[in-house]
N, C-alpha and C positions, 0 to 999 in steps of 0.2 A: 951898605948892607941891604940885602934883598928882603922884602916882606914875604909872608906866606902867600899872599895874593899873587904877587909877581911870579913866585916860584910855581904856583899852580897854573898860571897862564902860560908860562914857558913849557910846562909839561904837556898841557893841552895842545900847544902849538906843535911840539915834537910828535905827539900822537897823531895829529891830523896829517903831518908831513909823511909819517909812515903809512897811514891809511891811503893817502894819495898815491904813494909809490906802489903799494900793494895793488890798488885798482888799476893803475897804468900797466902793470906787468901781467895782468890777467889775460887769458887768451882773447876775450872779447870785452874790453874795458867799457864801462858805462860812462859816456861823456857827460851826461847830466849829473851823475853822482860825483864825478871828478870836479865839475864846475861848482857844485854845492860845497864840497869839501874845501876847495880853494877859497870860496867866499868866506867860509867860517874861519879859515886860517888867516885871511887878511884882516877880518874883524879883530881877531885875537892879537895879531901883530900891531894893529893900531892901538889897542887897549894897552899893550905892553909899552909902546912908545909914550903914551900919555902917563903911565904909572912910573916911568923911569925918570 
């Protein structure tokens, strides 16, 4: 059974994934923004792994 916290983390992870995809597909993607989003996504992924 998933907790509300784990569900929220997975939702944030999916949102960040979509934001990264959106940024990558822009005409002039911002590499720094992509890097920051990927770091946030990795932190959340690590938190999900610890919570599981």
